[in-house]
Each structure stands twice: as structure tokens, then as C-alpha cells.
CHARMM internal coordinates of N, CA and C (Angstrom, degrees):
IC EDIT
DIST 1 N 1 CA 1.4556
DIST 1 CA 1 C 1.5363
ANGL 1 N 1 CA 1 C 109.47
DIST 1 C 2 N 1.3027
ANGL 1 CA 1 C 2 N 115.71
DIHE 1 N 1 CA 1 C 2 N 134.67
DIST 2 N 2 CA 1.4646
ANGL 1 C 2 N 2 CA 121.35
DIHE 1 CA 1 C 2 N 2 CA -175.70
DIST 2 CA 2 C 1.5251
ANGL 2 N 2 CA 2 C 111.55
DIHE 1 C 2 N 2 CA 2 C -61.50
DIST 2 C 3 N 1.3201
ANGL 2 CA 2 C 3 N 117.92
DIHE 2 N 2 CA 2 C 3 N -45.79
DIST 3 N 3 CA 1.4707
ANGL 2 C 3 N 3 CA 120.71
DIHE 2 CA 2 C 3 N 3 CA -178.27
DIST 3 CA 3 C 1.5231
ANGL 3 N 3 CA 3 C 111.23
DIHE 2 C 3 N 3 CA 3 C -59.28
DIST 3 C 4 N 1.3265
ANGL 3 CA 3 C 4 N 116.33
DIHE 3 N 3 CA 3 C 4 N -42.22
DIST 4 N 4 CA 1.4576
ANGL 3 C 4 N 4 CA 120.63
DIHE 3 CA 3 C 4 N 4 CA -179.69
DIST 4 CA 4 C 1.5251
ANGL 4 N 4 CA 4 C 111.63
DIHE 3 C 4 N 4 CA 4 C -61.06
DIST 4 C 5 N 1.3397
ANGL 4 CA 4 C 5 N 116.24
DIHE 4 N 4 CA 4 C 5 N -48.75
DIST 5 N 5 CA 1.4656
ANGL 4 C 5 N 5 CA 120.93
DIHE 4 CA 4 C 5 N 5 CA -179.80
DIST 5 CA 5 C 1.5291
ANGL 5 N 5 CA 5 C 110.70
DIHE 4 C 5 N 5 CA 5 C -64.84
DIST 5 C 6 N 1.3221
ANGL 5 CA 5 C 6 N 116.10
DIHE 5 N 5 CA 5 C 6 N -41.84
DIST 6 N 6 CA 1.4576
ANGL 5 C 6 N 6 CA 120.31
DIHE 5 CA 5 C 6 N 6 CA -179.52
DIST 6 CA 6 C 1.5284
ANGL 6 N 6 CA 6 C 111.42
DIHE 5 C 6 N 6 CA 6 C -65.77
DIST 6 C 7 N 1.3178
ANGL 6 CA 6 C 7 N 116.96
DIHE 6 N 6 CA 6 C 7 N -43.85
DIST 7 N 7 CA 1.4703
ANGL 6 C 7 N 7 CA 119.22
DIHE 6 CA 6 C 7 N 7 CA -179.51
DIST 7 CA 7 C 1.5259
ANGL 7 N 7 CA 7 C 110.67
DIHE 6 C 7 N 7 CA 7 C -64.80
DIST 7 C 8 N 1.3356
ANGL 7 CA 7 C 8 N 117.87
DIHE 7 N 7 CA 7 C 8 N -31.41
DIST 8 N 8 CA 1.4744
ANGL 7 C 8 N 8 CA 121.14
DIHE 7 CA 7 C 8 N 8 CA 175.62
DIST 8 CA 8 C 1.5241
ANGL 8 N 8 CA 8 C 109.60
DIHE 7 C 8 N 8 CA 8 C -65.88
DIST 8 C 9 N 1.3343
ANGL 8 CA 8 C 9 N 117.17
DIHE 8 N 8 CA 8 C 9 N -45.47
DIST 9 N 9 CA 1.4714
ANGL 8 C 9 N 9 CA 121.34
DIHE 8 CA 8 C 9 N 9 CA 178.34
DIST 9 CA 9 C 1.5271
ANGL 9 N 9 CA 9 C 110.07
DIHE 8 C 9 N 9 CA 9 C -58.64
DIST 9 C 10 N 1.3326
ANGL 9 CA 9 C 10 N 116.27
DIHE 9 N 9 CA 9 C 10 N -49.45
DIST 10 N 10 CA 1.4688
ANGL 9 C 10 N 10 CA 121.03
DIHE 9 CA 9 C 10 N 10 CA -177.01
DIST 10 CA 10 C 1.5309
ANGL 10 N 10 CA 10 C 110.77
DIHE 9 C 10 N 10 CA 10 C -64.28
DIST 10 C 11 N 1.3206
ANGL 10 CA 10 C 11 N 116.67
DIHE 10 N 10 CA 10 C 11 N -43.13
DIST 11 N 11 CA 1.4706
ANGL 10 C 11 N 11 CA 118.87
DIHE 10 CA 10 C 11 N 11 CA -179.24
DIST 11 CA 11 C 1.5311
ANGL 11 N 11 CA 11 C 110.72
DIHE 10 C 11 N 11 CA 11 C -65.76
DIST 11 C 12 N 1.3309
ANGL 11 CA 11 C 12 N 117.37
DIHE 11 N 11 CA 11 C 12 N -37.54
DIST 12 N 12 CA 1.4664
ANGL 11 C 12 N 12 CA 120.46
DIHE 11 CA 11 C 12 N 12 CA 177.52
DIST 12 CA 12 C 1.5331
ANGL 12 N 12 CA 12 C 111.14
DIHE 11 C 12 N 12 CA 12 C -65.81
DIST 12 C 13 N 1.3284
ANGL 12 CA 12 C 13 N 116.58
DIHE 12 N 12 CA 12 C 13 N -43.17
DIST 13 N 13 CA 1.4700
ANGL 12 C 13 N 13 CA 121.11
DIHE 12 CA 12 C 13 N 13 CA -177.38
DIST 13 CA 13 C 1.5250
ANGL 13 N 13 CA 13 C 111.96
DIHE 12 C 13 N 13 CA 13 C -69.08
DIST 13 C 14 N 1.3263
ANGL 13 CA 13 C 14 N 116.31
DIHE 13 N 13 CA 13 C 14 N -38.79
DIST 14 N 14 CA 1.4648
ANGL 13 C 14 N 14 CA 120.34
DIHE 13 CA 13 C 14 N 14 CA -172.93
DIST 14 CA 14 C 1.5317
ANGL 14 N 14 CA 14 C 113.68
DIHE 13 C 14 N 14 CA 14 C -103.09
DIST 14 C 15 N 1.3281
ANGL 14 CA 14 C 15 N 116.77
DIHE 14 N 14 CA 14 C 15 N -3.83
DIST 15 N 15 CA 1.4591
ANGL 14 C 15 N 15 CA 120.49
DIHE 14 CA 14 C 15 N 15 CA 177.55
DIST 15 CA 15 C 1.5172
ANGL 15 N 15 CA 15 C 113.38
DIHE 14 C 15 N 15 CA 15 C 64.47
DIST 15 C 16 N 1.3303
ANGL 15 CA 15 C 16 N 115.91
DIHE 15 N 15 CA 15 C 16 N 45.91
DIST 16 N 16 CA 1.4602
ANGL 15 C 16 N 16 CA 118.99
DIHE 15 CA 15 C 16 N 16 CA 178.01
DIST 16 CA 16 C 1.5247
ANGL 16 N 16 CA 16 C 110.30
DIHE 15 C 16 N 16 CA 16 C -130.22
DIST 16 C 17 N 1.3267
ANGL 16 CA 16 C 17 N 115.78
DIHE 16 N 16 CA 16 C 17 N 167.88
DIST 17 N 17 CA 1.4572
ANGL 16 C 17 N 17 CA 120.56
DIHE 16 CA 16 C 17 N 17 CA -179.13
DIST 17 CA 17 C 1.5193
ANGL 17 N 17 CA 17 C 111.55
DIHE 16 C 17 N 17 CA 17 C -66.97
DIST 17 C 18 N 1.3282
ANGL 17 CA 17 C 18 N 115.29
DIHE 17 N 17 CA 17 C 18 N 130.74
DIST 18 N 18 CA 1.4602
ANGL 17 C 18 N 18 CA 121.24
DIHE 17 CA 17 C 18 N 18 CA -179.98
DIST 18 CA 18 C 1.5355
ANGL 18 N 18 CA 18 C 110.69
DIHE 17 C 18 N 18 CA 18 C -62.64
DIST 18 C 19 N 1.3089
ANGL 18 CA 18 C 19 N 117.53
DIHE 18 N 18 CA 18 C 19 N -33.26
DIST 19 N 19 CA 1.4684
ANGL 18 C 19 N 19 CA 121.54
DIHE 18 CA 18 C 19 N 19 CA -177.05
DIST 19 CA 19 C 1.5281
ANGL 19 N 19 CA 19 C 112.73
DIHE 18 C 19 N 19 CA 19 C -66.83
DIST 19 C 20 N 1.3325
ANGL 19 CA 19 C 20 N 117.50
DIHE 19 N 19 CA 19 C 20 N -18.78
DIST 20 N 20 CA 1.4669
ANGL 19 C 20 N 20 CA 120.71
DIHE 19 CA 19 C 20 N 20 CA -179.54
DIST 20 CA 20 C 1.5362
ANGL 20 N 20 CA 20 C 112.24
DIHE 19 C 20 N 20 CA 20 C -84.52
DIST 20 C 21 N 1.3239
ANGL 20 CA 20 C 21 N 117.11
DIHE 20 N 20 CA 20 C 21 N -5.95
DIST 21 N 21 CA 1.4623
ANGL 20 C 21 N 21 CA 121.29
DIHE 20 CA 20 C 21 N 21 CA -177.06
DIST 21 CA 21 C 1.5250
ANGL 21 N 21 CA 21 C 109.46
DIHE 20 C 21 N 21 CA 21 C -97.16
DIST 21 C 22 N 1.3421
ANGL 21 CA 21 C 22 N 115.13
DIHE 21 N 21 CA 21 C 22 N 116.91
DIST 22 N 22 CA 1.4651
ANGL 21 C 22 N 22 CA 121.26
DIHE 21 CA 21 C 22 N 22 CA -179.19
DIST 22 CA 22 C 1.5276
ANGL 22 N 22 CA 22 C 109.41
DIHE 21 C 22 N 22 CA 22 C -123.83
DIST 22 C 23 N 1.3140
ANGL 22 CA 22 C 23 N 116.49
DIHE 22 N 22 CA 22 C 23 N 177.00
DIST 23 N 23 CA 1.4647
ANGL 22 C 23 N 23 CA 121.10
DIHE 22 CA 22 C 23 N 23 CA 179.01
DIST 23 CA 23 C 1.5303
ANGL 23 N 23 CA 23 C 111.06
DIHE 22 C 23 N 23 CA 23 C -60.95
DIST 23 C 24 N 1.3354
ANGL 23 CA 23 C 24 N 117.33
DIHE 23 N 23 CA 23 C 24 N -29.60
DIST 24 N 24 CA 1.4602
ANGL 23 C 24 N 24 CA 121.01
DIHE 23 CA 23 C 24 N 24 CA -176.89
DIST 24 CA 24 C 1.5334
ANGL 24 N 24 CA 24 C 113.13
DIHE 23 C 24 N 24 CA 24 C -86.84
DIST 24 C 25 N 1.3214
ANGL 24 CA 24 C 25 N 117.13
DIHE 24 N 24 CA 24 C 25 N -6.27
DIST 25 N 25 CA 1.4616
ANGL 24 C 25 N 25 CA 120.68
DIHE 24 CA 24 C 25 N 25 CA -177.29
DIST 25 CA 25 C 1.5232
ANGL 25 N 25 CA 25 C 110.56
DIHE 24 C 25 N 25 CA 25 C -62.67
DIST 25 C 26 N 1.3261
ANGL 25 CA 25 C 26 N 115.88
DIHE 25 N 25 CA 25 C 26 N 129.29
DIST 26 N 26 CA 1.4633
ANGL 25 C 26 N 26 CA 122.16
DIHE 25 CA 25 C 26 N 26 CA 177.70
DIST 26 CA 26 C 1.5252
ANGL 26 N 26 CA 26 C 109.22
DIHE 25 C 26 N 26 CA 26 C -87.66
DIST 26 C 27 N 1.3207
ANGL 26 CA 26 C 27 N 115.94
DIHE 26 N 26 CA 26 C 27 N 133.21
DIST 27 N 27 CA 1.4704
ANGL 26 C 27 N 27 CA 119.81
DIHE 26 CA 26 C 27 N 27 CA -177.91
DIST 27 CA 27 C 1.5224
ANGL 27 N 27 CA 27 C 112.02
DIHE 26 C 27 N 27 CA 27 C -62.58
DIST 27 C 28 N 1.3138
ANGL 27 CA 27 C 28 N 116.92
DIHE 27 N 27 CA 27 C 28 N -45.55
DIST 28 N 28 CA 1.4687
ANGL 27 C 28 N 28 CA 119.61
DIHE 27 CA 27 C 28 N 28 CA -176.09
DIST 28 CA 28 C 1.5304
ANGL 28 N 28 CA 28 C 112.81
DIHE 27 C 28 N 28 CA 28 C -87.09
DIST 28 C 29 N 1.3269
ANGL 28 CA 28 C 29 N 117.53
DIHE 28 N 28 CA 28 C 29 N -47.64
DIST 29 N 29 CA 1.4693
ANGL 28 C 29 N 29 CA 119.93
DIHE 28 CA 28 C 29 N 29 CA -174.96
DIST 29 CA 29 C 1.5314
ANGL 29 N 29 CA 29 C 112.40
DIHE 28 C 29 N 29 CA 29 C -73.80
DIST 29 C 30 N 1.3329
ANGL 29 CA 29 C 30 N 116.96
DIHE 29 N 29 CA 29 C 30 N -47.41
DIST 30 N 30 CA 1.4682
ANGL 29 C 30 N 30 CA 119.69
DIHE 29 CA 29 C 30 N 30 CA -176.34
DIST 30 CA 30 C 1.5300
ANGL 30 N 30 CA 30 C 112.68
DIHE 29 C 30 N 30 CA 30 C -83.42
DIST 30 C 31 N 1.3186
ANGL 30 CA 30 C 31 N 116.28
DIHE 30 N 30 CA 30 C 31 N -41.10
DIST 31 N 31 CA 1.4612
ANGL 30 C 31 N 31 CA 120.34
DIHE 30 CA 30 C 31 N 31 CA -175.58
DIST 31 CA 31 C 1.5250
ANGL 31 N 31 CA 31 C 113.27
DIHE 30 C 31 N 31 CA 31 C -93.96
DIST 31 C 32 N 1.3431
ANGL 31 CA 31 C 32 N 115.94
DIHE 31 N 31 CA 31 C 32 N -12.14
DIST 32 N 32 CA 1.4625
ANGL 31 C 32 N 32 CA 121.85
DIHE 31 CA 31 C 32 N 32 CA -178.51
DIST 32 CA 32 C 1.5330
ANGL 32 N 32 CA 32 C 111.90
DIHE 31 C 32 N 32 CA 32 C 55.16
DIST 32 C 33 N 1.3349
ANGL 32 CA 32 C 33 N 115.84
DIHE 32 N 32 CA 32 C 33 N 37.15
DIST 33 N 33 CA 1.4604
ANGL 32 C 33 N 33 CA 121.21
DIHE 32 CA 32 C 33 N 33 CA -179.29
DIST 33 CA 33 C 1.5324
ANGL 33 N 33 CA 33 C 109.36
DIHE 32 C 33 N 33 CA 33 C -77.89
DIST 33 C 34 N 1.3321
ANGL 33 CA 33 C 34 N 115.89
DIHE 33 N 33 CA 33 C 34 N 128.42
DIST 34 N 34 CA 1.4663
ANGL 33 C 34 N 34 CA 119.11
DIHE 33 CA 33 C 34 N 34 CA 175.60
DIST 34 CA 34 C 1.5333
ANGL 34 N 34 CA 34 C 109.11
DIHE 33 C 34 N 34 CA 34 C -92.15
DIST 34 C 35 N 1.3195
ANGL 34 CA 34 C 35 N 117.03
DIHE 34 N 34 CA 34 C 35 N -179.16
DIST 35 N 35 CA 1.4634
ANGL 34 C 35 N 35 CA 119.78
DIHE 34 CA 34 C 35 N 35 CA -174.11
DIST 35 CA 35 C 1.5330
ANGL 35 N 35 CA 35 C 112.09
DIHE 34 C 35 N 35 CA 35 C -63.14
DIST 35 C 36 N 1.3185
ANGL 35 CA 35 C 36 N 117.69
DIHE 35 N 35 CA 35 C 36 N -34.83
DIST 36 N 36 CA 1.4680
ANGL 35 C 36 N 36 CA 120.19
DIHE 35 CA 35 C 36 N 36 CA 177.62
DIST 36 CA 36 C 1.5254
ANGL 36 N 36 CA 36 C 110.51
DIHE 35 C 36 N 36 CA 36 C -66.94
DIST 36 C 37 N 1.3332
ANGL 36 CA 36 C 37 N 116.73
DIHE 36 N 36 CA 36 C 37 N -42.07
DIST 37 N 37 CA 1.4653
ANGL 36 C 37 N 37 CA 120.73
DIHE 36 CA 36 C 37 N 37 CA 176.65
DIST 37 CA 37 C 1.5274
ANGL 37 N 37 CA 37 C 110.17
DIHE 36 C 37 N 37 CA 37 C -58.01
DIST 37 C 38 N 1.3272
ANGL 37 CA 37 C 38 N 116.02
DIHE 37 N 37 CA 37 C 38 N -44.91
DIST 38 N 38 CA 1.4714
ANGL 37 C 38 N 38 CA 120.73
DIHE 37 CA 37 C 38 N 38 CA -178.47
DIST 38 CA 38 C 1.5307
ANGL 38 N 38 CA 38 C 110.25
DIHE 37 C 38 N 38 CA 38 C -61.87
DIST 38 C 39 N 1.3360
ANGL 38 CA 38 C 39 N 116.76
DIHE 38 N 38 CA 38 C 39 N -43.80
DIST 39 N 39 CA 1.4690
ANGL 38 C 39 N 39 CA 120.33
DIHE 38 CA 38 C 39 N 39 CA 179.37
DIST 39 CA 39 C 1.5281
ANGL 39 N 39 CA 39 C 110.26
DIHE 38 C 39 N 39 CA 39 C -60.20
DIST 39 C 40 N 1.3259
ANGL 39 CA 39 C 40 N 116.84
DIHE 39 N 39 CA 39 C 40 N -43.99
DIST 40 N 40 CA 1.4644
ANGL 39 C 40 N 40 CA 120.70
DIHE 39 CA 39 C 40 N 40 CA -179.56
DIST 40 CA 40 C 1.5287
ANGL 40 N 40 CA 40 C 111.09
DIHE 39 C 40 N 40 CA 40 C -65.61
DIST 40 C 41 N 1.3235
ANGL 40 CA 40 C 41 N 116.69
DIHE 40 N 40 CA 40 C 41 N -39.05
DIST 41 N 41 CA 1.4640
ANGL 40 C 41 N 41 CA 120.88
DIHE 40 CA 40 C 41 N 41 CA 177.82
DIST 41 CA 41 C 1.5295
ANGL 41 N 41 CA 41 C 109.82
DIHE 40 C 41 N 41 CA 41 C -64.96
DIST 41 C 42 N 1.3321
ANGL 41 CA 41 C 42 N 116.99
DIHE 41 N 41 CA 41 C 42 N -44.33
DIST 42 N 42 CA 1.4688
ANGL 41 C 42 N 42 CA 121.37
DIHE 41 CA 41 C 42 N 42 CA 179.33
DIST 42 CA 42 C 1.5322
ANGL 42 N 42 CA 42 C 110.15
DIHE 41 C 42 N 42 CA 42 C -60.11
DIST 42 C 43 N 1.3372
ANGL 42 CA 42 C 43 N 116.98
DIHE 42 N 42 CA 42 C 43 N -44.20
DIST 43 N 43 CA 1.4682
ANGL 42 C 43 N 43 CA 120.22
DIHE 42 CA 42 C 43 N 43 CA 179.16
DIST 43 CA 43 C 1.5304
ANGL 43 N 43 CA 43 C 110.89
DIHE 42 C 43 N 43 CA 43 C -61.31
DIST 43 C 44 N 1.3179
ANGL 43 CA 43 C 44 N 117.09
DIHE 43 N 43 CA 43 C 44 N -41.19
DIST 44 N 44 CA 1.4695
ANGL 43 C 44 N 44 CA 121.09
DIHE 43 CA 43 C 44 N 44 CA 178.53
DIST 44 CA 44 C 1.5268
ANGL 44 N 44 CA 44 C 111.06
DIHE 43 C 44 N 44 CA 44 C -66.75
DIST 44 C 45 N 1.3362
ANGL 44 CA 44 C 45 N 116.79
DIHE 44 N 44 CA 44 C 45 N -37.64
DIST 45 N 45 CA 1.4712
ANGL 44 C 45 N 45 CA 121.38
DIHE 44 CA 44 C 45 N 45 CA 177.57
DIST 45 CA 45 C 1.5324
ANGL 45 N 45 CA 45 C 109.71
DIHE 44 C 45 N 45 CA 45 C -63.20
DIST 45 C 46 N 1.3310
ANGL 45 CA 45 C 46 N 116.13
DIHE 45 N 45 CA 45 C 46 N -45.41
DIST 46 N 46 CA 1.4657
ANGL 45 C 46 N 46 CA 120.26
DIHE 45 CA 45 C 46 N 46 CA -179.41
DIST 46 CA 46 C 1.5331
ANGL 46 N 46 CA 46 C 110.87
DIHE 45 C 46 N 46 CA 46 C -59.55
DIST 46 C 47 N 1.3268
ANGL 46 CA 46 C 47 N 115.91
DIHE 46 N 46 CA 46 C 47 N -41.26
DIST 47 N 47 CA 1.4649
ANGL 46 C 47 N 47 CA 120.36
DIHE 46 CA 46 C 47 N 47 CA 179.51
DIST 47 CA 47 C 1.5238
ANGL 47 N 47 CA 47 C 111.58
DIHE 46 C 47 N 47 CA 47 C -70.09
DIST 47 C 48 N 1.3291
ANGL 47 CA 47 C 48 N 116.52
DIHE 47 N 47 CA 47 C 48 N -46.82
DIST 48 N 48 CA 1.4705
ANGL 47 C 48 N 48 CA 121.35
DIHE 47 CA 47 C 48 N 48 CA -176.20
DIST 48 CA 48 C 1.5331
ANGL 48 N 48 CA 48 C 112.28
DIHE 47 C 48 N 48 CA 48 C -65.24
DIST 48 C 49 N 1.3294
ANGL 48 CA 48 C 49 N 116.33
DIHE 48 N 48 CA 48 C 49 N -42.52
DIST 49 N 49 CA 1.4662
ANGL 48 C 49 N 49 CA 120.36
DIHE 48 CA 48 C 49 N 49 CA -173.59
DIST 49 CA 49 C 1.5289
ANGL 49 N 49 CA 49 C 113.00
DIHE 48 C 49 N 49 CA 49 C -102.29
DIST 49 C 50 N 1.3312
ANGL 49 CA 49 C 50 N 117.24
DIHE 49 N 49 CA 49 C 50 N 0.42
DIST 50 N 50 CA 1.4633
ANGL 49 C 50 N 50 CA 123.23
DIHE 49 CA 49 C 50 N 50 CA 179.62
DIST 50 CA 50 C 1.5297
ANGL 50 N 50 CA 50 C 111.56
DIHE 49 C 50 N 50 CA 50 C 52.30
DIST 50 C 51 N 1.3343
ANGL 50 CA 50 C 51 N 114.68
DIHE 50 N 50 CA 50 C 51 N 51.96
DIST 51 N 51 CA 1.4597
ANGL 50 C 51 N 51 CA 121.51
DIHE 50 CA 50 C 51 N 51 CA 176.67
DIST 51 CA 51 C 1.5218
ANGL 51 N 51 CA 51 C 108.78
DIHE 50 C 51 N 51 CA 51 C -130.89
DIST 51 C 52 N 1.3076
ANGL 51 CA 51 C 52 N 116.22
DIHE 51 N 51 CA 51 C 52 N 165.46
DIST 52 N 52 CA 1.4641
ANGL 51 C 52 N 52 CA 122.25
DIHE 51 CA 51 C 52 N 52 CA 174.66
DIST 52 CA 52 C 1.5253
ANGL 52 N 52 CA 52 C 106.90
DIHE 51 C 52 N 52 CA 52 C -109.63
DIST 52 C 53 N 1.3205
ANGL 52 CA 52 C 53 N 117.71
DIHE 52 N 52 CA 52 C 53 N 123.72
DIST 53 N 53 CA 1.4577
ANGL 52 C 53 N 53 CA 121.85
DIHE 52 CA 52 C 53 N 53 CA 179.97
DIST 53 CA 53 C 1.5290
ANGL 53 N 53 CA 53 C 108.62
DIHE 52 C 53 N 53 CA 53 C -97.36
DIST 53 C 54 N 1.3140
ANGL 53 CA 53 C 54 N 115.79
DIHE 53 N 53 CA 53 C 54 N 118.98
DIST 54 N 54 CA 1.4576
ANGL 53 C 54 N 54 CA 121.82
DIHE 53 CA 53 C 54 N 54 CA 178.81
DIST 54 CA 54 C 1.5355
ANGL 54 N 54 CA 54 C 109.62
DIHE 53 C 54 N 54 CA 54 C -67.35
DIST 54 C 55 N 1.3393
ANGL 54 CA 54 C 55 N 116.56
DIHE 54 N 54 CA 54 C 55 N 138.29
DIST 55 N 55 CA 1.4697
ANGL 54 C 55 N 55 CA 120.68
DIHE 54 CA 54 C 55 N 55 CA -178.29
DIST 55 CA 55 C 1.5235
ANGL 55 N 55 CA 55 C 112.52
DIHE 54 C 55 N 55 CA 55 C -57.31
DIST 55 C 56 N 1.3301
ANGL 55 CA 55 C 56 N 116.85
DIHE 55 N 55 CA 55 C 56 N -42.70
DIST 56 N 56 CA 1.4729
ANGL 55 C 56 N 56 CA 120.28
DIHE 55 CA 55 C 56 N 56 CA 179.44
DIST 56 CA 56 C 1.5201
ANGL 56 N 56 CA 56 C 111.28
DIHE 55 C 56 N 56 CA 56 C -63.74
DIST 56 C 57 N 1.3312
ANGL 56 CA 56 C 57 N 116.39
DIHE 56 N 56 CA 56 C 57 N -38.86
DIST 57 N 57 CA 1.4668
ANGL 56 C 57 N 57 CA 120.17
DIHE 56 CA 56 C 57 N 57 CA 177.63
DIST 57 CA 57 C 1.5246
ANGL 57 N 57 CA 57 C 110.33
DIHE 56 C 57 N 57 CA 57 C -65.43
DIST 57 C 58 N 1.3257
ANGL 57 CA 57 C 58 N 116.26
DIHE 57 N 57 CA 57 C 58 N -41.49
DIST 58 N 58 CA 1.4665
ANGL 57 C 58 N 58 CA 120.51
DIHE 57 CA 57 C 58 N 58 CA -178.97
DIST 58 CA 58 C 1.5256
ANGL 58 N 58 CA 58 C 111.49
DIHE 57 C 58 N 58 CA 58 C -62.04
DIST 58 C 59 N 1.3230
ANGL 58 CA 58 C 59 N 116.91
DIHE 58 N 58 CA 58 C 59 N -35.50
DIST 59 N 59 CA 1.4655
ANGL 58 C 59 N 59 CA 120.59
DIHE 58 CA 58 C 59 N 59 CA 178.72
DIST 59 CA 59 C 1.5278
ANGL 59 N 59 CA 59 C 112.10
DIHE 58 C 59 N 59 CA 59 C -65.01
DIST 59 C 60 N 1.3304
ANGL 59 CA 59 C 60 N 116.71
DIHE 59 N 59 CA 59 C 60 N -23.22
DIST 60 N 60 CA 1.4630
ANGL 59 C 60 N 60 CA 121.17
DIHE 59 CA 59 C 60 N 60 CA -178.64
DIST 60 CA 60 C 1.5312
ANGL 60 N 60 CA 60 C 112.61
DIHE 59 C 60 N 60 CA 60 C -84.13
DIST 60 C 61 N 1.3224
ANGL 60 CA 60 C 61 N 118.27
DIHE 60 N 60 CA 60 C 61 N -10.87
DIST 61 N 61 CA 1.4640
ANGL 60 C 61 N 61 CA 120.90
DIHE 60 CA 60 C 61 N 61 CA -178.80
DIST 61 CA 61 C 1.5284
ANGL 61 N 61 CA 61 C 110.28
DIHE 60 C 61 N 61 CA 61 C -67.99
DIST 61 C 62 N 1.3187
ANGL 61 CA 61 C 62 N 116.21
DIHE 61 N 61 CA 61 C 62 N 118.50
DIST 62 N 62 CA 1.4686
ANGL 61 C 62 N 62 CA 121.27
DIHE 61 CA 61 C 62 N 62 CA 177.26
DIST 62 CA 62 C 1.5275
ANGL 62 N 62 CA 62 C 111.06
DIHE 61 C 62 N 62 CA 62 C -112.39
DIST 62 C 63 N 1.3312
ANGL 62 CA 62 C 63 N 115.95
DIHE 62 N 62 CA 62 C 63 N -39.15
DIST 63 N 63 CA 1.4626
ANGL 62 C 63 N 63 CA 120.58
DIHE 62 CA 62 C 63 N 63 CA -177.71
DIST 63 CA 63 C 1.5227
ANGL 63 N 63 CA 63 C 110.26
DIHE 62 C 63 N 63 CA 63 C -125.08
DIST 63 C 64 N 1.3030
ANGL 63 CA 63 C 64 N 115.16
DIHE 63 N 63 CA 63 C 64 N 167.79
DIST 64 N 64 CA 1.4658
ANGL 63 C 64 N 64 CA 120.87
DIHE 63 CA 63 C 64 N 64 CA 175.61
DIST 64 CA 64 C 1.5268
ANGL 64 N 64 CA 64 C 109.47
DIHE 63 C 64 N 64 CA 64 C -59.87
DIST 64 C 65 N 1.3315
ANGL 64 CA 64 C 65 N 117.55
DIHE 64 N 64 CA 64 C 65 N -36.22
DIST 65 N 65 CA 1.4709
ANGL 64 C 65 N 65 CA 121.08
DIHE 64 CA 64 C 65 N 65 CA 179.04
DIST 65 CA 65 C 1.5264
ANGL 65 N 65 CA 65 C 110.95
DIHE 64 C 65 N 65 CA 65 C -60.34
DIST 65 C 66 N 1.3347
ANGL 65 CA 65 C 66 N 117.24
DIHE 65 N 65 CA 65 C 66 N -39.72
DIST 66 N 66 CA 1.4706
ANGL 65 C 66 N 66 CA 120.68
DIHE 65 CA 65 C 66 N 66 CA 177.52
DIST 66 CA 66 C 1.5235
ANGL 66 N 66 CA 66 C 110.58
DIHE 65 C 66 N 66 CA 66 C -58.34
DIST 66 C 67 N 1.3167
ANGL 66 CA 66 C 67 N 116.24
DIHE 66 N 66 CA 66 C 67 N -43.31
DIST 67 N 67 CA 1.4599
ANGL 66 C 67 N 67 CA 120.97
DIHE 66 CA 66 C 67 N 67 CA -177.41
DIST 67 CA 67 C 1.5276
ANGL 67 N 67 CA 67 C 110.09
DIHE 66 C 67 N 67 CA 67 C -70.00
DIST 67 C 68 N 1.3354
ANGL 67 CA 67 C 68 N 117.18
DIHE 67 N 67 CA 67 C 68 N -43.91
DIST 68 N 68 CA 1.4675
ANGL 67 C 68 N 68 CA 121.64
DIHE 67 CA 67 C 68 N 68 CA 178.95
DIST 68 CA 68 C 1.5306
ANGL 68 N 68 CA 68 C 110.14
DIHE 67 C 68 N 68 CA 68 C -59.30
DIST 68 C 69 N 1.3275
ANGL 68 CA 68 C 69 N 117.04
DIHE 68 N 68 CA 68 C 69 N -46.63
DIST 69 N 69 CA 1.4685
ANGL 68 C 69 N 69 CA 120.68
DIHE 68 CA 68 C 69 N 69 CA 179.97
DIST 69 CA 69 C 1.5272
ANGL 69 N 69 CA 69 C 111.63
DIHE 68 C 69 N 69 CA 69 C -62.23
DIST 69 C 70 N 1.3206
ANGL 69 CA 69 C 70 N 116.37
DIHE 69 N 69 CA 69 C 70 N -38.90
DIST 70 N 70 CA 1.4716
ANGL 69 C 70 N 70 CA 121.31
DIHE 69 CA 69 C 70 N 70 CA 178.12
DIST 70 CA 70 C 1.5330
ANGL 70 N 70 CA 70 C 110.36
DIHE 69 C 70 N 70 CA 70 C -63.19
DIST 70 C 71 N 1.3242
ANGL 70 CA 70 C 71 N 116.30
DIHE 70 N 70 CA 70 C 71 N -48.36
DIST 71 N 71 CA 1.4719
ANGL 70 C 71 N 71 CA 121.25
DIHE 70 CA 70 C 71 N 71 CA -179.55
DIST 71 CA 71 C 1.5245
ANGL 71 N 71 CA 71 C 109.35
DIHE 70 C 71 N 71 CA 71 C -60.35
DIST 71 C 72 N 1.3304
ANGL 71 CA 71 C 72 N 117.19
DIHE 71 N 71 CA 71 C 72 N -46.24
DIST 72 N 72 CA 1.4637
ANGL 71 C 72 N 72 CA 120.49
DIHE 71 CA 71 C 72 N 72 CA -179.41
DIST 72 CA 72 C 1.5202
ANGL 72 N 72 CA 72 C 111.80
DIHE 71 C 72 N 72 CA 72 C -62.46
DIST 72 C 73 N 1.3300
ANGL 72 CA 72 C 73 N 117.32
DIHE 72 N 72 CA 72 C 73 N -34.30
DIST 73 N 73 CA 1.4672
ANGL 72 C 73 N 73 CA 120.02
DIHE 72 CA 72 C 73 N 73 CA 179.46
DIST 73 CA 73 C 1.5230
ANGL 73 N 73 CA 73 C 112.05
DIHE 72 C 73 N 73 CA 73 C -71.40
DIST 73 C 74 N 1.3302
ANGL 73 CA 73 C 74 N 117.21
DIHE 73 N 73 CA 73 C 74 N -22.52
DIST 74 N 74 CA 1.4648
ANGL 73 C 74 N 74 CA 121.97
DIHE 73 CA 73 C 74 N 74 CA -179.15
DIST 74 CA 74 C 1.5343
ANGL 74 N 74 CA 74 C 112.40
DIHE 73 C 74 N 74 CA 74 C -92.45
DIST 74 C 75 N 1.3253
ANGL 74 CA 74 C 75 N 116.64
DIHE 74 N 74 CA 74 C 75 N -14.40
DIST 75 N 75 CA 1.4727
ANGL 74 C 75 N 75 CA 120.17
DIHE 74 CA 74 C 75 N 75 CA -175.72
DIST 75 CA 75 C 1.5093
ANGL 75 N 75 CA 75 C 112.14
DIHE 74 C 75 N 75 CA 75 C -84.87
END
COOR INIT
IC SEED 1 N 1 CA 1 C
IC BUILD
């Protein structure tokens, strides 16, 4: 499941509990992810899901749901 894999990546990168990451979780407000965190998460997503994330698309990611929908559209 995409959400499960993504929440593992995010929890590993940001050092937080995977169970606290939901589809509604905001990357910046809830997770306090800065631009470096986002870049590292994007790189891990590209490796895990074997996709290329466009920079413009990555800038549009606001919530975990945005990222999940993007990954699913590329799979």
C-alpha cells in the first residue's frame, strides 16, 4: 500500500511515529518539514517507488494525500 510505504519513508526521514502520519497530515504544518527534509523525502520516494518526481509537482505537495495520489498516478 502506497500510504504505508510513504509513511515509513516520512517517519524515517523526520524521526516521528509512523502511526501519526495520515492522508490528512500536512507536510509543513503537521510534520514541520523544511525544504531539505522534502528533498530527502522526494529522493527516498523516487528510489522506493521507482518513479521520477518532477520539481514543479513536488512544490505542489501540501499533504500526504497529495503525495500518495501523485505516486499512484505514476505507477
